[in-house]
Structure formats: structure tokens, C-alpha cells
N, C-alpha and C positions, 0 to 999 in steps of 0.2 A: 540149839533153840529148840524146844519141845513141848509141844500144848495142846491141849486135846479142848474142843469147844463145840456147843451144840450148832448145827448147820441154822438155828433163825437169827440166833443173836449173833453168830459170824455175819451171816447176810446183810441184817440191819446197821452194823456198825461198818461195813467195808461199801456198802451202797451209800450212808453218807457220806463218807470220805473222798471214795473218786468220784464223784459226782463235780468236784472242782477242777480235776485233770482235763488239760485240754488233749482234743484229740490229736492235733497235729503239733507236734513238738520235737524242735531241733536239738533240746538239749534232750536225750534217752532218760536223764535219770527223772526228768517233771514227767514223765510216763509212769513213775511207779508210786507205789505207796509203801511207805516205813513202817515194818511191822517190828512192835516192841512186847517183850512180854517178860512180865517181871509180878511176884506174890502171887495175887491169885485174880490178876487180869491180863489182857492180851490190848495193847492200843493201837491204833491204823491215824497215822499223822499225811496227810494229802496236800500238795502245795501248787502254784501256779506262779509264784513269788511276787503274786499282790494279795492272795487268799490263802489262809492255810484252816485247815479242818485238821482236828483232833477229835478220834471217835474211842471210846472205853467200852468193853465190855468182857463181862465176868468170866474167866476159863480156869483150865485146870495145867498149871504150868508145874512141868515136870524140869524143865532145863531152861534157864531164863538166856535171852538172847536176843538179836535184833538183827533185822536184814531188810531188803527192799525187792518187791518184785512188781512185775506190770499190773497197775492199776485195775485197767478194764479188761483184762483177761482173767484176773483173779477172780474177779466178780463176778465174770458170767461163768466161770467153775463154779463159785459157789451157790448161784442163782440156779442152775442145772441139777445140783445134786437133790437128791429127794428128801422131803420136807421130814424134818426130826432127827435124819442124821447125824452119829457123831462123828466129828471133821478132826482127823490127826495132822498135825504140822509139824514139822521136824525139819530142822537145815543144820549144817554140823561145821558150817564156816570154812571148810577146806574146799568141798565140790563144786561151788558156786550155783547150787541148784536148791530149791524149796521143793520138800515133796508134802503131799497133799494125797491123804488118802480118808476114805468115807467108804465103808462096805466093803464093797469088791472093785470099787474106781481107785485107782491112782495116778497122780498126773505130778513132773516133776520139770519144775519152771524155774526157768533163768532168773538169777538173781543180778543184782549190781551193789558195790560197797557199801554200808551204812554210812559211813565216812562222807560219802560223795554227797549225802542229801539234805538239800540246803532246810536247815529250819531257821524260822523267822523269830526274831531278837523280838523281846518283849519292851524293853525300855520300862519308863516312868510313865504311870499314868496320871494326867489331872486330877481327873472326877471319876469314882467309883462308887456306884448306886446298884440297888435290885428294882428292876418292873416286872409287874407279872407278864406273862405271852400273851392275853388276850389285850393288854394295852398296846404293846408292841407290833403287834399283828395288826391291829386296827390303824395304827399309823402308817405303815409300809404298806399294806395292802392299799388302802384309799386314795395312797398319794401316788402310787409306782408305776401310773398306767402314763402319767403325765412325764414320765421320764425322757428326755431326748435322744434321739440315735444319731445325730450330728456330730461326728467324730469332731468336726472343726470347732464347735460349740463345747468343748470336754468337761468344761464346770459344770454343765449342763444335765450329764450322762450318769446321774444321782440324783437320790434325795438328800434333802438338806438339814439336819438334823441339828436342834438347838435350839437352846432356851428364851424365850419369848415373853412378851408383855400381852396377858389376854383380856379380856373382858371383867374377867374377877380377879386379876392375880398374875401370877407368873407361870408359865406352862410349858410343857416339854411340845417341842411342836416339829414337823417334818412339811417341808415345802419342796414341791418337783412341777417342774415347769419345761416346754418344749419351746415357747414362744408364740403357740397357737391357744395352749390352753394351761392350766395352773391349778394344784391342788394344794391346799393349807390345813393342815389337821394339826388339832390339840389334843393334848391329854394332860391330865395333873401333873403337876411337877414331883417328880420322885423324889425321897428324902436322898440328904446329900450330892443333889443332882445340880447348885447352883452354880457350882465351878466347872461344870462342861462347856468345852471349848464348841462352837458351831465346826461341824465337821460335813461334808458332803462323805456321802454313802455309796459307791461305786455300783452302778447296774447289777450287775453279774452276783455282788454279796448280799443285795436286796436278795435275788431269787434265792441262792443258797441260805441266807437265813430263816427266809420264810418255814425250812424243814425242821429248824430247832422249836418253832412256835406253836406246833399244832396241838400239845400238851396243854388245857385249859389250863390246871394243877401246877403248871411248872412256872418256878419264880427265874427270872433271866439275871445274872449278874451281868453289868453292863461297864467296863471300863473306856476310857476316853482319852486320848493324848491329842496333840497338833497333826500327827500323823498317823495314827492308828487308832481301831477301835476293837473290842474284842467284848462279843456275846458269848456265855455259859452257863451250861447246867451242869450238873453232877457229870454227866456222860461225855456231853459233845462242848467242844471249844470252837468257836468260830473267830478267827482275827484278820481284820482286812488292812490294806492300806487305806487312806481318804483320798481322795481326790485333789492334787494337791491346787486347786484354785481359788475365786472369789466367787460365791454366790451372789447374782443382781439382786439388786433393792425391791424384791416384791412388791412392797407395801406399795409402790410407785402404778402397779398396774391394778392392783385390787381397785374396781371403782366403789368412791362414797357416795357418791351424789345420783345413785340409781332408783328412782320412786315408783317407775311401772313396774307393780306387781303381779305377777301371774302364778295363780298355784293350780296343781295339777296330780291326779293321781301318779306316782312314777311308774309303777309298773305299765298301767294303760301309756302312757307316753312310750316310753320304750319299746314296747311293742308295735303300736301304732307307725312310729320313726322308722324300725326296720321293716316293716311292712314296705311303707309306699320308697324306701330306700332301695329296694329290691331293683325298681327299672332304673336307677340313675346308673351314670358311667363310674367305673370305679376309680376314674382319676381325681373325677372331680368331688362325687358323694355328697353334693349339693342340696339341701333340702330347703323348703322356704314353709314360714311359719309366718301366717296371716291371723294377727289377733284380733278381736274383737269384743263387746261384751261376752263375759262367761262364754264365748267359742274360741276355740283355735283350730284353725284348718292347716293343715301339714301337706304340702305337695312336691310333688316334683314333675321336670320336665325334661324326658331325656331325649333329642333330635333322634336319636337311631333307634332307640327300643320303646317310647310311649310315654306316655304322660300318668301318673299316680296323685290320689287324694283322697285324704281322711279327716273326718271333724271329732274333736274331742271337747267335752263339756269340761269347762274349766273355772277357775273362781278369779276374773278379773272386771276391774271398774275404770277402768283408766283410757285415754283415749286409744282408737285404732295405731296397730302399728305392724308393718311389714317387715321380717327380716332372714335375712339366711344362716343356714349355718352346712358344716361339714359333719353329714349324717353321723359317720362314725365317732368324732368327737361326742355330740349328744348321747350315742349310745354306751359311750364307755362312763362317760358322770353319771347319767341315770342309773347305771348299773351300780354303781357306789351308793347309793341312795336308799339307805336301810328302812326310813320311816316311810309311811305308806304314802304322803304328800312331798314333792319336789316343789319349790318354790324359787321361780325365777326373776330377776330385778334386772329389767332394761331402762336404758336412758334414752338411747336413736339408734336408726337402725347399724349405723358405723361404728359404735361404741363398744367395747368390752361389754358380757352381761353374767352378773354375778348368779351363782346357783346355791342354794341351801339345803340342807336336809329339814324341813317344816321349821320349826323356831330354834333348830340348834345351829347355833353359830359356832360349834368347833370345829364343824367339818365346813369349809366353802371351798365352789368351785369357780373356776376363771375360765371363760370361753370366749373367742376372739369371733366375729363374725365374718360372711362372706357374701361376695356378691352373687346373687341369682337371677 
């Protein structure tokens, strides 16, 4: 293999691929990135056996070939090369070394055989459709904060992506919950997505996928089967196994009869919660909401550090209510509200609270109260 490539293009491709590699590996080949050069491009493939990322970059290929090299080490070397440098990669297959040359710098890196590298089998996908990057970005960005980190409830360790019935027809829906809060986000159903099976996209894959979705103009090709889901642009392909489990019936925890409506400026609310929560103990982070006609009082009482209180002008015309929440959960939900106002729908101090973005019902959040 003998390849010449511009440093920035190389760094971009290697960075996106190597990010899936686990830093601590008992299987040496999984610490490596597979480099394949052919035609007029070079391809980098990395995997942790659950997720596989393949990234391409244009290159001048003098001699086609393939090898594997330590992903983190290779990335660090390329990152430290001068901006705009021309990087030459060469490997003869017999020496067990990848030679990296750029200007007056040269590196000779140990390699492992290409045939030892595990390539994820693609199989047949039941649904293939295209979705704009901003649509997928919104679905995952607004739901991922509610993903559970409890390994015992592994089926909650991801975002449940499926086709569902919305208020005005079928929608593509993402749901995540950890039992304390829930996010349900809808988007228009893309063409050919009707046959898509419901899948739970793992937390790590959601984080890696986010890197594909920054380009507002990008169209993402999505392929889904019962065991895998693949997201692809012309340059990058991310394939991940889905969580083998059944996502719980989330409809049962979304309250339908909450009638006490409070409307508040989302930014003012988030800042006020953040300020009063400063004095709360890290363990509980409890904040109390006292709601009266057109007035909301946020308060925290922490025996060790003191008290805090702040009043906000709100739109509320129902019976007075006192209810407590974990401040972190309120901040995370308020941070998702894109519109000016957040709408809270309460029932009683012991029942789940529904949160919406103004009159928009395509993004719905549920948060459980706590005693304060």
C-alpha cells in the first residue's frame, strides 16, 4: 500500500472512525483501525464489535492495499502534524510496519494482519429510507438526555426508534426513559419507512451518530433490521447492533388527564431553577414549586448550606399547588424547549407532570415528582 493524502482530510476521517474504539481492549485487533486504499480513496474502519464506523477520504493511491494500525496512536500522530501537510502512508506487507511521512517527520508503526480484523456482517434490512440530518438530529438530541444508565435495565439503555400513530397520522418517533423522566419526540414519517421494525438504538451509538448529523444539507440513508440499524452519508457509514430487549409500554406513563396548566418563559424558568438549586445538596437536588394565580415560587431548603427562593411571573389560573422535582431533571427538560414558552400540565403533587413546548405536541416530556 502506498498513499498520499492531505493531513486535514486524513485527520477528519481517522477522528470519526477511531472514536468508537474502546480505550481498554482485551482483544488487540479491536484497538486498531483497518486502513484500505483502492481507486482514488482511502477507507478507515473501526469497531467495538457492537458498532462499526467506516469513513472515506479522497487520496492519491499509488499502490492499493490494506493494513491495521493502533487507532488512538495513529490519530494522535496525524493530529500533531502541521496543518496542510501532505501525508504519505506506505506498507509493504512483509515488514509488519506502517510508515508515515510528512515533511521532515517520519513514524514507523506496528501493524496487525488485516485478515484478523472483524468486519460486521450487513445482512438484509427490512426498511430502507432517507431522512434529512436536521430531522434525525432533533429526534435524538431531544430524547437522549432521558436514556437510563442502569445496566440492570438494559432495555432502557438506548432510544426506542419506531413508527407510531401521532395526532395527525403515522410518525417516526423516538422515546427514551429512565423511570424518572421520559422524552417522546415525533417527526414526519419518511417515505418507505412504514415497514421499519421498532429498534432500541444503544446510548453509545446515539453519541457516535450525532457526529454524522451536523451538516444541515445532508441526507441520511437509514437501513433497519430486527438486529441492526445503519446510518450512511456518502462519506461515513455507521452500523450498530440494536439492544435485544422489549421497550416498555411508555403510553401508560404519559398522563392524559392533567388539566392544571402553567405557562412560563422557558429560559427564565431554567435560569431560576439553576440559581436556587445552587444551595441544594448534591444527593437530592430537590426544588419545590409553589404555584398560585400567575405566580410561581421556586424554593430550596438545604439544612447544611441554607435556603434559596425566587419568584417568576407565569400564566396559571387553577387551584394553588405545591410540588417538588429533582432540579437536574427540570433543567434538562427546560434545556430541550426550543420555543419561548414551556407548558407544564399538573394533576396532583404525587402524579407525573407533562411538559410541552408551547402548543407543539410533537415533543412531549414527562417528569416524576419527588417529596420535598
